[in-house]
LOSEVO-136896 format. One record per atom (N, C-alpha, C, O, CB): residue number from 1; residue in one letter; atom name; x, y, z. Coordinates in steps of 0.02 Angstrom, whole numbers, plus 50000, padded with zeros to 5 digits. Glycine has a CB too. Layout:
<loses>
- drenba;zalum;pase;x;y;z
- NUM;A;CA;X;Y;Z;
...
</loses>
This chain:
<loses>
- drenba;zalum;pase;x;y;z
- 1;X;N;49627;50891;50787;
- 1;X;CA;49698;50866;50779;
- 1;X;C;49698;50800;50733;
- 1;X;O;49659;50753;50743;
- 1;X;CB;49731;50849;50854;
- 2;X;N;49739;50801;50688;
- 2;X;CA;49745;50742;50647;
- 2;X;C;49780;50684;50684;
- 2;X;O;49819;50697;50730;
- 2;X;CB;49783;50758;50584;
- 3;X;N;49765;50620;50665;
- 3;X;CA;49800;50567;50693;
- 3;X;C;49859;50549;50652;
- 3;X;O;49898;50506;50674;
- 3;X;CB;49757;50512;50702;
- 4;X;N;49868;50578;50596;
- 4;X;CA;49926;50565;50555;
- 4;X;C;49977;50622;50573;
- 4;X;O;49960;50679;50586;
- 4;X;CB;49907;50564;50476;
- 5;X;N;50043;50598;50573;
- 5;X;CA;50098;50644;50580;
- 5;X;C;50119;50685;50520;
- 5;X;O;50155;50734;50525;
- 5;X;CB;50154;50609;50601;
- 6;X;N;50093;50662;50464;
- 6;X;CA;50108;50701;50399;
- 6;X;C;50062;50680;50344;
- 6;X;O;50030;50627;50345;
- 6;X;CB;50184;50690;50374;
- 7;X;N;50060;50727;50293;
- 7;X;CA;50017;50710;50238;
- 7;X;C;50044;50646;50203;
- 7;X;O;50005;50608;50175;
- 7;X;CB;50012;50770;50187;
- 8;X;N;50104;50635;50204;
- 8;X;CA;50138;50577;50173;
- 8;X;C;50109;50514;50208;
- 8;X;O;50087;50466;50175;
- 8;X;CB;50221;50582;50181;
- 9;X;N;50110;50515;50273;
- 9;X;CA;50080;50455;50303;
- 9;X;C;50007;50445;50294;
- 9;X;O;49985;50388;50287;
- 9;X;CB;50093;50455;50374;
- 10;X;N;49970;50493;50292;
- 10;X;CA;49896;50482;50279;
- 10;X;C;49889;50460;50208;
- 10;X;O;49851;50412;50200;
- 10;X;CB;49852;50547;50292;
- 11;X;N;49916;50485;50155;
- 11;X;CA;49910;50460;50092;
- 11;X;C;49936;50389;50080;
- 11;X;O;49905;50348;50046;
- 11;X;CB;49942;50504;50049;
- 12;X;N;49996;50377;50112;
- 12;X;CA;50021;50305;50112;
- 12;X;C;49972;50262;50138;
- 12;X;O;49957;50212;50105;
- 12;X;CB;50083;50296;50152;
- 13;X;N;49944;50275;50198;
- 13;X;CA;49896;50228;50226;
- 13;X;C;49835;50223;50181;
- 13;X;O;49806;50169;50175;
- 13;X;CB;49877;50249;50296;
- 14;X;N;49815;50276;50150;
- 14;X;CA;49759;50267;50112;
- 14;X;C;49771;50219;50047;
- 14;X;O;49730;50177;50029;
- 14;X;CB;49734;50336;50093;
- 15;X;N;49829;50231;50018;
- 15;X;CA;49851;50194;49961;
- 15;X;C;49858;50121;49981;
- 15;X;O;49838;50078;49941;
- 15;X;CB;49917;50222;49934;
- 16;X;N;49883;50103;50039;
- 16;X;CA;49897;50033;50063;
- 16;X;C;49823;50005;50078;
- 16;X;O;49808;49947;50063;
- 16;X;CB;49948;50030;50132;
- 17;X;N;49782;50045;50104;
- 17;X;CA;49717;50020;50124;
- 17;X;C;49680;50002;50063;
- 17;X;O;49649;49949;50063;
- 17;X;CB;49677;50069;50166;
- 18;X;N;49680;50042;50010;
- 18;X;CA;49650;50025;49945;
- 18;X;C;49679;49957;49917;
- 18;X;O;49642;49911;49897;
- 18;X;CB;49664;50084;49893;
- 19;X;N;49743;49955;49917;
- 19;X;CA;49774;49897;49888;
- 19;X;C;49752;49833;49929;
- 19;X;O;49737;49780;49901;
- 19;X;CB;49853;49906;49887;
- 20;X;N;49752;49842;49999;
- 20;X;CA;49732;49787;50041;
- 20;X;C;49659;49763;50027;
- 20;X;O;49641;49704;50026;
- 20;X;CB;49739;49807;50113;
- 21;X;N;49620;49816;50018;
- 21;X;CA;49549;49795;50006;
- 21;X;C;49541;49757;49942;
- 21;X;O;49512;49702;49941;
- 21;X;CB;49502;49856;50004;
- 22;X;N;49567;49787;49887;
- 22;X;CA;49563;49758;49821;
- 22;X;C;49595;49687;49821;
- 22;X;O;49566;49640;49794;
- 22;X;CB;49598;49805;49771;
- 23;X;N;49648;49682;49848;
- 23;X;CA;49687;49615;49857;
- 23;X;C;49641;49558;49892;
- 23;X;O;49644;49499;49875;
- 23;X;CB;49755;49628;49906;
- 24;X;N;49603;49582;49938;
- 24;X;CA;49562;49537;49974;
- 24;X;C;49491;49533;49959;
- 24;X;O;49455;49493;49989;
- 24;X;CB;49567;49553;50039;
- 25;X;N;49468;49574;49910;
- 25;X;CA;49404;49565;49886;
- 25;X;C;49386;49502;49848;
- 25;X;O;49423;49481;49804;
- 25;X;CB;49390;49617;49848;
- 26;X;N;49330;49471;49863;
- 26;X;CA;49315;49411;49830;
- 26;X;C;49269;49432;49765;
- 26;X;O;49246;49488;49759;
- 26;X;CB;49278;49360;49881;
- 27;X;N;49259;49382;49720;
- 27;X;CA;49223;49393;49660;
- 27;X;C;49155;49425;49668;
- 27;X;O;49131;49461;49624;
- 27;X;CB;49216;49332;49626;
- 28;X;N;49124;49410;49725;
- 28;X;CA;49054;49435;49742;
- 28;X;C;49060;49509;49749;
- 28;X;O;49014;49544;49727;
- 28;X;CB;49024;49402;49811;
- 29;X;N;49112;49536;49776;
- 29;X;CA;49120;49606;49793;
- 29;X;C;49152;49650;49741;
- 29;X;O;49137;49709;49734;
- 29;X;CB;49158;49611;49853;
- 30;X;N;49199;49616;49701;
- 30;X;CA;49228;49656;49653;
- 30;X;C;49247;49612;49590;
- 30;X;O;49271;49555;49597;
- 30;X;CB;49289;49691;49682;
- 31;X;N;49235;49637;49535;
- 31;X;CA;49254;49606;49471;
- 31;X;C;49331;49598;49472;
- 31;X;O;49367;49643;49493;
- 31;X;CB;49230;49651;49407;
- 32;X;N;49355;49542;49452;
- 32;X;CA;49430;49529;49455;
- 32;X;C;49469;49572;49408;
- 32;X;O;49524;49595;49423;
- 32;X;CB;49445;49455;49439;
- 33;X;N;49437;49583;49343;
- 33;X;CA;49470;49629;49305;
- 33;X;C;49478;49702;49326;
- 33;X;O;49526;49738;49310;
- 33;X;CB;49440;49629;49248;
- 34;X;N;49425;49721;49367;
- 34;X;CA;49432;49789;49399;
- 34;X;C;49484;49790;49457;
- 34;X;O;49519;49839;49471;
- 34;X;CB;49362;49811;49426;
- 35;X;N;49486;49732;49488;
- 35;X;CA;49537;49727;49543;
- 35;X;C;49609;49733;49514;
- 35;X;O;49653;49764;49545;
- 35;X;CB;49529;49658;49581;
- 36;X;N;49619;49702;49454;
- 36;X;CA;49685;49705;49425;
- 36;X;C;49704;49775;49401;
- 36;X;O;49759;49800;49405;
- 36;X;CB;49689;49658;49369;
- 37;X;N;49652;49799;49377;
- 37;X;CA;49663;49875;49350;
- 37;X;C;49678;49921;49418;
- 37;X;O;49725;49961;49419;
- 37;X;CB;49587;49908;49306;
- 38;X;N;49642;49913;49466;
- 38;X;CA;49654;49952;49533;
- 38;X;C;49725;49939;49559;
- 38;X;O;49760;49987;49576;
- 38;X;CB;49599;49930;49591;
- 39;X;N;49747;49880;49562;
- 39;X;CA;49814;49857;49591;
- 39;X;C;49867;49882;49540;
- 39;X;O;49920;49903;49562;
- 39;X;CB;49818;49773;49602;
- 40;X;N;49855;49880;49468;
- 40;X;CA;49903;49905;49429;
- 40;X;C;49906;49982;49438;
- 40;X;O;49961;50010;49432;
- 40;X;CB;49891;49884;49358;
- 41;X;N;49852;50018;49451;
- 41;X;CA;49857;50088;49459;
- 41;X;C;49895;50104;49526;
- 41;X;O;49931;50154;49528;
- 41;X;CB;49786;50119;49458;
- 42;X;N;49888;50067;49575;
- 42;X;CA;49934;50076;49640;
- 42;X;C;50009;50070;49611;
- 42;X;O;50050;50114;49620;
- 42;X;CB;49919;50012;49702;
- 43;X;N;50020;50015;49579;
- 43;X;CA;50093;49999;49556;
- 43;X;C;50120;50059;49511;
- 43;X;O;50178;50078;49516;
- 43;X;CB;50094;49926;49511;
- 44;X;N;50074;50087;49469;
- 44;X;CA;50094;50144;49422;
- 44;X;C;50112;50205;49469;
- 44;X;O;50163;50237;49459;
- 44;X;CB;50032;50164;49368;
- 45;X;N;50068;50221;49523;
- 45;X;CA;50088;50278;49566;
- 45;X;C;50157;50269;49591;
- 45;X;O;50201;50311;49582;
- 45;X;CB;50040;50287;49625;
- 46;X;N;50166;50212;49622;
- 46;X;CA;50235;50190;49652;
- 46;X;C;50289;50205;49602;
- 46;X;O;50337;50241;49614;
- 46;X;CB;50236;50110;49672;
- 47;X;N;50278;50173;49542;
- 47;X;CA;50328;50175;49492;
- 47;X;C;50351;50250;49472;
- 47;X;O;50407;50261;49448;
- 47;X;CB;50300;50138;49433;
- 48;X;N;50307;50295;49482;
- 48;X;CA;50319;50365;49458;
- 48;X;C;50351;50407;49518;
- 48;X;O;50361;50468;49512;
- 48;X;CB;50247;50398;49431;
- 49;X;N;50365;50372;49576;
- 49;X;CA;50394;50408;49637;
- 49;X;C;50470;50424;49621;
- 49;X;O;50504;50386;49586;
- 49;X;CB;50387;50362;49707;
- 50;X;N;50493;50479;49647;
- 50;X;CA;50568;50484;49646;
- 50;X;C;50597;50439;49694;
- 50;X;O;50563;50407;49735;
- 50;X;CB;50592;50555;49659;
- 51;X;N;50666;50435;49690;
- 51;X;CA;50703;50393;49731;
- 51;X;C;50692;50417;49812;
- 51;X;O;50683;50376;49857;
- 51;X;CB;50782;50395;49706;
- 52;X;N;50692;50483;49823;
- 52;X;CA;50675;50506;49888;
- 52;X;C;50610;50492;49914;
- 52;X;O;50599;50477;49973;
- 52;X;CB;50683;50571;49890;
- 53;X;N;50561;50496;49863;
- 53;X;CA;50491;50477;49881;
- 53;X;C;50485;50405;49898;
- 53;X;O;50450;50388;49946;
- 53;X;CB;50443;50494;49825;
- 54;X;N;50515;50362;49861;
- 54;X;CA;50516;50293;49874;
- 54;X;C;50548;50277;49941;
- 54;X;O;50524;50233;49977;
- 54;X;CB;50551;50258;49820;
- 55;X;N;50600;50309;49957;
- 55;X;CA;50631;50297;50018;
- 55;X;C;50580;50311;50082;
- 55;X;O;50570;50273;50129;
- 55;X;CB;50696;50341;50021;
- 56;X;N;50551;50376;50071;
- 56;X;CA;50505;50395;50121;
- 56;X;C;50442;50350;50132;
- 56;X;O;50419;50334;50186;
- 56;X;CB;50484;50462;50105;
- 57;X;N;50419;50331;50070;
- 57;X;CA;50363;50280;50073;
- 57;X;C;50383;50220;50102;
- 57;X;O;50344;50194;50142;
- 57;X;CB;50336;50263;50006;
- 58;X;N;50439;50194;50090;
- 58;X;CA;50465;50132;50120;
- 58;X;C;50470;50138;50197;
- 58;X;O;50452;50090;50231;
- 58;X;CB;50535;50116;50090;
- 59;X;N;50490;50190;50222;
- 59;X;CA;50494;50205;50292;
- 59;X;C;50428;50206;50323;
- 59;X;O;50421;50185;50380;
- 59;X;CB;50527;50266;50303;
- 60;X;N;50375;50232;50286;
- 60;X;CA;50307;50238;50310;
- 60;X;C;50280;50166;50315;
- 60;X;O;50247;50149;50364;
- 60;X;CB;50263;50283;50261;
- 61;X;N;50294;50123;50264;
- 61;X;CA;50269;50055;50259;
- 61;X;C;50305;50022;50316;
- 61;X;O;50269;49987;50351;
- 61;X;CB;50282;50021;50189;
- 62;X;N;50364;50027;50330;
- 62;X;CA;50402;49988;50386;
- 62;X;C;50367;50012;50455;
- 62;X;O;50353;49971;50498;
- 62;X;CB;50488;50006;50386;
- 63;X;N;50354;50076;50461;
- 63;X;CA;50321;50100;50526;
- 63;X;C;50250;50067;50529;
- 63;X;O;50228;50046;50583;
- 63;X;CB;50314;50184;50528;
- 64;X;N;50217;50064;50478;
- 64;X;CA;50149;50029;50475;
- 64;X;C;50152;49958;50494;
- 64;X;O;50109;49932;50530;
- 64;X;CB;50118;50032;50405;
- 65;X;N;50207;49925;50469;
- 65;X;CA;50213;49854;50482;
- 65;X;C;50230;49840;50550;
- 65;X;O;50205;49792;50579;
- 65;X;CB;50261;49822;50439;
- 66;X;N;50274;49882;50579;
- 66;X;CA;50287;49871;50653;
- 66;X;C;50230;49875;50702;
- 66;X;O;50229;49843;50755;
- 66;X;CB;50334;49920;50675;
- 67;X;N;50181;49919;50680;
- 67;X;CA;50127;49929;50729;
- 67;X;C;50064;49884;50711;
- 67;X;O;50014;49883;50747;
- 67;X;CB;50108;50007;50731;
- 68;X;N;50070;49850;50654;
- 68;X;CA;50005;49812;50637;
- 68;X;C;50002;49750;50673;
- 68;X;O;50049;49709;50676;
- 68;X;CB;49999;49797;50562;
- 69;X;N;49940;49743;50702;
- 69;X;CA;49922;49686;50746;
- 69;X;C;49894;49622;50704;
- 69;X;O;49906;49564;50720;
- 69;X;CB;49867;49710;50799;
- 70;X;N;49859;49641;50654;
- 70;X;CA;49829;49582;50612;
- 70;X;C;49880;49551;50575;
- 70;X;O;49915;49584;50537;
- 70;X;CB;49774;49602;50561;
- 71;X;N;49888;49483;50584;
- 71;X;CA;49941;49449;50555;
- 71;X;C;49938;49447;50475;
- 71;X;O;49988;49451;50440;
- 71;X;CB;49941;49380;50583;
- 72;X;N;49875;49441;50451;
- 72;X;CA;49871;49445;50375;
- 72;X;C;49885;49508;50345;
- 72;X;O;49912;49510;50289;
- 72;X;CB;49806;49428;50352;
- 73;X;N;49870;49560;50375;
- 73;X;CA;49887;49628;50349;
- 73;X;C;49959;49644;50359;
- 73;X;O;49992;49679;50321;
- 73;X;CB;49846;49682;50383;
- 74;X;N;49983;49613;50418;
- 74;X;CA;50056;49629;50425;
- 74;X;C;50099;49592;50370;
- 74;X;O;50148;49619;50344;
- 74;X;CB;50081;49607;50499;
- 75;X;N;50079;49531;50356;
- 75;X;CA;50110;49496;50301;
- 75;X;C;50103;49533;50231;
- 75;X;O;50148;49533;50189;
- 75;X;CB;50079;49427;50297;
- 76;X;N;50043;49565;50223;
- 76;X;CA;50033;49606;50158;
- 76;X;C;50077;49664;50160;
- 76;X;O;50107;49680;50109;
- 76;X;CB;49958;49632;50148;
- 77;X;N;50084;49700;50219;
- 77;X;CA;50127;49756;50217;
- 77;X;C;50201;49736;50212;
- 77;X;O;50241;49775;50185;
- 77;X;CB;50116;49797;50277;
- 78;X;N;50222;49674;50238;
- 78;X;CA;50292;49653;50224;
- 78;X;C;50304;49644;50152;
- 78;X;O;50356;49664;50126;
- 78;X;CB;50310;49588;50260;
- 79;X;N;50257;49616;50118;
- 79;X;CA;50265;49603;50049;
- 79;X;C;50252;49667;50000;
- 79;X;O;50270;49667;49941;
- 79;X;CB;50218;49545;50032;
- 80;X;N;50223;49713;50028;
- 80;X;CA;50201;49766;49985;
- 80;X;C;50262;49802;49943;
- 80;X;O;50254;49817;49884;
- 80;X;CB;50163;49819;50030;
- 81;X;N;50318;49815;49975;
- 81;X;CA;50371;49854;49940;
- 81;X;C;50389;49812;49874;
- 81;X;O;50394;49839;49819;
- 81;X;CB;50439;49866;49991;
- 82;X;N;50399;49746;49884;
- 82;X;CA;50419;49705;49827;
- 82;X;C;50361;49700;49777;
- 82;X;O;50369;49708;49716;
- 82;X;CB;50440;49634;49852;
- 83;X;N;50301;49686;49805;
- 83;X;CA;50238;49672;49760;
- 83;X;C;50218;49725;49718;
- 83;X;O;50187;49715;49665;
- 83;X;CB;50179;49656;49799;
- 84;X;N;50236;49790;49741;
- 84;X;CA;50212;49850;49705;
- 84;X;C;50265;49893;49676;
- 84;X;O;50255;49950;49654;
- 84;X;CB;50171;49893;49750;
- 85;X;N;50326;49861;49677;
- 85;X;CA;50381;49895;49643;
- 85;X;C;50415;49952;49679;
- 85;X;O;50449;49995;49650;
- 85;X;CB;50357;49919;49582;
- 86;X;N;50403;49950;49746;
- 86;X;CA;50442;50005;49787;
- 86;X;C;50515;49990;49790;
- 86;X;O;50555;50037;49793;
- 86;X;CB;50416;50010;49862;
- 87;X;N;50534;49932;49790;
- 87;X;CA;50608;49921;49787;
- 87;X;C;50624;49881;49724;
- 87;X;O;50587;49842;49695;
- 87;X;CB;50634;49882;49852;
- 88;X;N;50684;49898;49708;
- 88;X;CA;50706;49867;49641;
- 88;X;C;50759;49816;49653;
- 88;X;O;50784;49785;49606;
- 88;X;CB;50734;49921;49591;
</loses>
């Protein structure tokens, strides 16, 4: 049995996890040019979402934020919608 209630939740968590990792990677673990390209890729995916998909993604981010216990990651989740163009 999956721990995710939906495919949307699973993919949203994967996308956010990727962005979190890249955002927090230091120069020793990731080339900064590659990091920028990866984060731009995340923003491009979000940019291509329909309005209903954006709303659904926003709800998933809010649910993830509510249950996040790590203060740094919670702050990242709170800033994610604005930082990645989810809200206009």
